[in-house]
Backbone as CSV, one residue per row, in Angstrom:
resi,resn,N_x,N_y,N_z,CA_x,CA_y,CA_z,C_x,C_y,C_z
1,MET,-10.685,-6.942,8.738,-10.648,-7.141,7.317,-9.470,-8.067,6.978
2,PRO,-9.689,-9.120,6.192,-8.603,-10.038,5.866,-7.542,-9.374,4.981
3,VAL,-6.314,-9.805,5.185,-5.194,-9.304,4.383,-4.657,-10.460,3.558
4,ARG,-4.419,-10.178,2.302,-3.877,-11.179,1.378,-2.444,-10.790,1.009
5,ILE,-1.537,-11.756,1.053,-0.145,-11.558,0.643,0.030,-12.266,-0.692
6,ARG,0.661,-11.568,-1.659,0.902,-12.180,-2.957,2.169,-11.597,-3.571
7,VAL,2.667,-12.266,-4.597,3.812,-11.756,-5.347,3.349,-10.541,-6.141
8,ALA,4.126,-9.480,-6.060,3.778,-8.244,-6.761,4.068,-8.363,-8.255
9,THR,3.360,-7.561,-9.013,3.622,-7.416,-10.433,3.937,-5.946,-10.711
10,GLU,4.428,-5.673,-11.899,4.742,-4.288,-12.245,3.510,-3.382,-12.135
11,ALA,2.327,-3.942,-12.295,1.091,-3.169,-12.160,0.896,-2.650,-10.732
12,ASP,1.618,-3.200,-9.768,1.531,-2.768,-8.371,2.453,-1.593,-8.055
13,ALA,3.256,-1.146,-9.016,4.263,-0.108,-8.755,3.649,1.154,-8.145
14,HIS,2.502,1.582,-8.643,1.876,2.798,-8.097,1.445,2.584,-6.645
15,GLY,0.804,1.466,-6.360,0.371,1.181,-4.997,1.538,1.053,-4.035
16,ILE,2.620,0.404,-4.483,3.809,0.276,-3.640,4.394,1.649,-3.355
17,ALA,4.506,2.479,-4.381,5.053,3.829,-4.188,4.177,4.652,-3.247
18,THR,2.879,4.499,-3.344,1.954,5.223,-2.462,2.183,4.832,-1.009
19,VAL,2.287,3.529,-0.752,2.552,3.044,0.610,3.929,3.504,1.078
20,HIS,4.912,3.425,0.198,6.279,3.800,0.545,6.347,5.267,0.988
21,VAL,5.758,6.159,0.203,5.770,7.586,0.540,5.011,7.836,1.845
22,ALA,3.812,7.278,1.970,3.005,7.504,3.181,3.706,6.981,4.427
23,SER,4.349,5.818,4.308,5.012,5.254,5.482,6.219,6.098,5.885
24,TRP,6.975,6.591,4.918,8.100,7.467,5.231,7.610,8.766,5.869
25,GLN,6.556,9.348,5.324,6.065,10.621,5.862,5.592,10.466,7.299
26,LYS,5.028,9.346,7.618,4.562,9.134,8.982,5.704,8.694,9.904
27,ALA,6.503,7.729,9.473,7.545,7.165,10.330,8.654,8.166,10.642
28,TYR,8.989,9.028,9.705,10.131,9.923,9.865,9.738,11.376,10.115
29,ARG,8.472,11.623,10.447,8.018,13.006,10.621,8.756,13.753,11.727
30,ASP,9.279,13.048,12.714,10.032,13.701,13.789,11.540,13.586,13.601
31,ALA,11.974,12.955,12.508,13.403,12.724,12.310,13.970,13.422,11.076
32,LEU,13.108,13.711,10.108,13.564,14.337,8.863,12.828,15.656,8.658
33,PRO,13.420,16.585,7.908,12.767,17.875,7.676,11.411,17.712,6.970
34,ALA,10.446,18.477,7.421,9.091,18.401,6.861,9.078,18.696,5.365
35,ASP,9.907,19.650,4.914,9.910,19.969,3.484,10.445,18.802,2.653
36,TYR,11.401,18.061,3.195,11.895,16.878,2.484,10.785,15.830,2.372
37,LEU,10.120,15.556,3.486,9.057,14.554,3.464,7.919,14.965,2.543
38,ALA,7.594,16.249,2.529,6.533,16.744,1.649,6.927,16.625,0.173
39,SER,8.228,16.632,-0.093,8.690,16.570,-1.481,8.709,15.148,-2.044
40,LEU,8.511,14.146,-1.199,8.512,12.774,-1.698,7.377,12.582,-2.696
41,SER,7.693,12.009,-3.820,6.753,11.935,-4.935,6.352,10.495,-5.229
42,VAL,5.049,10.255,-5.243,4.550,8.927,-5.608,4.917,8.621,-7.059
43,SER,4.811,9.589,-7.956,5.112,9.315,-9.369,6.585,8.973,-9.568
44,GLN,7.487,9.670,-8.871,8.908,9.326,-8.968,9.174,7.955,-8.341
45,GLY,8.517,7.704,-7.224,8.659,6.398,-6.579,8.143,5.280,-7.462
46,GLU,7.043,5.532,-8.142,6.483,4.522,-9.042,7.489,4.175,-10.138
47,ALA,8.160,5.181,-10.685,9.171,4.932,-11.723,10.311,4.076,-11.178
48,ARG,10.744,4.367,-9.942,11.818,3.579,-9.337,11.368,2.137,-9.084
49,TRP,10.129,1.965,-8.647,9.647,0.606,-8.387,9.493,-0.176,-9.682
50,ARG,9.121,0.484,-10.762,9.034,-0.219,-12.054,10.405,-0.789,-12.436
51,VAL,11.462,-0.022,-12.180,12.825,-0.493,-12.443,13.157,-1.672,-11.521
52,ALA,12.674,-1.621,-10.281,12.962,-2.696,-9.324,12.451,-4.042,-9.817
53,PHE,11.393,-4.035,-10.598,10.858,-5.295,-11.119,11.779,-5.934,-12.151
54,GLU,12.741,-5.180,-12.646,13.705,-5.717,-13.606,14.858,-6.437,-12.898
55,GLY,14.956,-6.276,-11.577,16.037,-6.882,-10.805,15.786,-8.345,-10.513
56,ASP,16.664,-8.910,-9.688,16.568,-10.340,-9.384,15.975,-10.619,-8.010
57,GLY,15.387,-9.626,-7.389,14.798,-9.823,-6.067,13.357,-10.289,-6.153
58,THR,12.730,-10.320,-5.005,11.321,-10.691,-4.891,10.580,-9.565,-4.199
59,ILE,9.427,-9.222,-4.712,8.595,-8.184,-4.097,7.240,-8.809,-3.798
60,LEU,6.828,-8.694,-2.550,5.513,-9.164,-2.126,4.678,-7.962,-1.736
61,VAL,3.374,-8.063,-1.909,2.474,-7.005,-1.459,1.427,-7.588,-0.524
62,ALA,0.942,-6.729,0.362,-0.175,-7.062,1.246,-1.327,-6.162,0.840
63,GLU,-2.500,-6.746,0.707,-3.666,-5.957,0.331,-4.875,-6.396,1.135
64,ASP,-5.709,-5.425,1.447,-6.981,-5.759,2.083,-8.041,-5.734,0.984
65,GLN,-9.291,-5.668,1.350,-10.368,-5.668,0.361,-10.418,-4.373,-0.453
66,VAL,-9.731,-3.329,0.034,-9.831,-2.012,-0.586,-8.591,-1.631,-1.380
67,ALA,-7.417,-1.869,-0.820,-6.204,-1.334,-1.446,-4.972,-2.113,-1.022
68,LEU,-3.874,-1.824,-1.689,-2.567,-2.326,-1.292,-2.183,-1.596,-0.006
69,ILE,-1.795,-2.334,1.017,-1.507,-1.710,2.317,-0.084,-1.926,2.807
70,GLY,0.710,-2.704,2.083,2.079,-2.925,2.508,2.850,-3.687,1.454
71,PHE,4.158,-3.717,1.628,4.999,-4.482,0.717,6.269,-4.904,1.426
72,ALA,6.911,-5.906,0.868,8.226,-6.343,1.311,9.037,-6.646,0.061
73,ALA,10.251,-6.168,0.038,11.157,-6.433,-1.079,12.390,-7.125,-0.517
74,ALA,12.786,-8.207,-1.134,13.949,-8.952,-0.670,14.847,-9.271,-1.856
75,GLY,16.124,-9.314,-1.581,17.081,-9.642,-2.626,18.478,-9.675,-2.054
76,ARG,19.445,-9.749,-2.943,20.838,-9.743,-2.509,21.143,-8.441,-1.786
77,SER,22.075,-8.507,-0.886,22.516,-7.323,-0.163,23.050,-6.293,-1.143
78,ARG,22.780,-5.025,-0.876,23.289,-3.952,-1.725,24.680,-3.520,-1.291
79,ASP,25.210,-4.109,-0.210,26.577,-3.815,0.222,27.561,-4.314,-0.828
80,THR,28.696,-3.659,-0.901,29.704,-4.058,-1.888,30.757,-5.000,-1.318
81,ASP,30.665,-5.322,-0.057,31.619,-6.232,0.576,31.466,-7.631,-0.030
82,PRO,32.562,-8.192,-0.602,32.448,-9.515,-1.225,32.012,-10.599,-0.251
83,LEU,32.245,-10.397,1.036,31.804,-11.394,2.020,30.285,-11.420,2.137
84,ASP,29.614,-10.369,1.628,28.160,-10.290,1.695,27.475,-10.961,0.500
85,ALA,28.226,-11.680,-0.319,27.670,-12.281,-1.531,26.473,-13.191,-1.238
86,TYR,26.438,-13.781,-0.063,25.345,-14.685,0.269,24.427,-14.110,1.349
87,VAL,24.534,-12.818,1.542,23.699,-12.143,2.532,22.515,-11.526,1.816
88,GLY,21.342,-11.692,2.366,20.149,-11.103,1.778,19.760,-9.836,2.499
89,GLU,18.773,-9.173,1.954,18.289,-7.919,2.533,16.770,-7.910,2.413
90,LEU,16.098,-7.520,3.462,14.645,-7.441,3.475,14.244,-6.022,3.824
91,ARG,13.357,-5.449,3.007,12.855,-4.096,3.240,11.336,-4.170,3.285
92,ILE,10.743,-3.629,4.331,9.295,-3.708,4.511,8.742,-2.320,4.800
93,ASP,7.603,-2.001,4.238,6.865,-0.791,4.573,5.386,-1.145,4.658
94,LEU,4.741,-0.629,5.669,3.297,-0.811,5.831,2.658,0.549,6.013
95,ARG,1.562,0.750,5.356,0.821,1.993,5.547,-0.007,1.812,6.808
96,SER,0.231,2.669,7.765,-0.498,2.544,9.024,-1.772,3.375,8.968
97,PRO,-2.782,2.983,9.738,-4.019,3.759,9.754,-3.766,5.157,10.313
98,GLY,-4.512,6.081,9.916,-4.366,7.448,10.412,-4.511,8.440,9.288
99,PRO,-4.063,9.674,9.502,-4.320,10.712,8.522,-3.725,10.438,7.149
100,LEU,-2.641,9.667,7.080,-2.048,9.390,5.778,-2.589,8.112,5.167
101,GLY,-3.265,7.322,5.963,-3.570,5.998,5.541,-4.875,5.732,4.951
């Protein structure tokens, strides 16, 4: 199935949050407590992603014919070190196939 990459809009916040939660639950299932992972909320994540669209970064999404399947967010480094003023940061999450996907 072909995958399309495009610039995200605020309307993608729910899909991004869904991928974000699912990817964390799968990727960290052996590293973080199960109750913490189960408590991750798509609705809370959606609210946080809506705020992210107000920032100065760039958010891209990947989608197949059915749904949003991944995202990448890039922007200035969140470190407070003044030497990092020109350092960027890239964050990527992909929903992998399987029980969560």
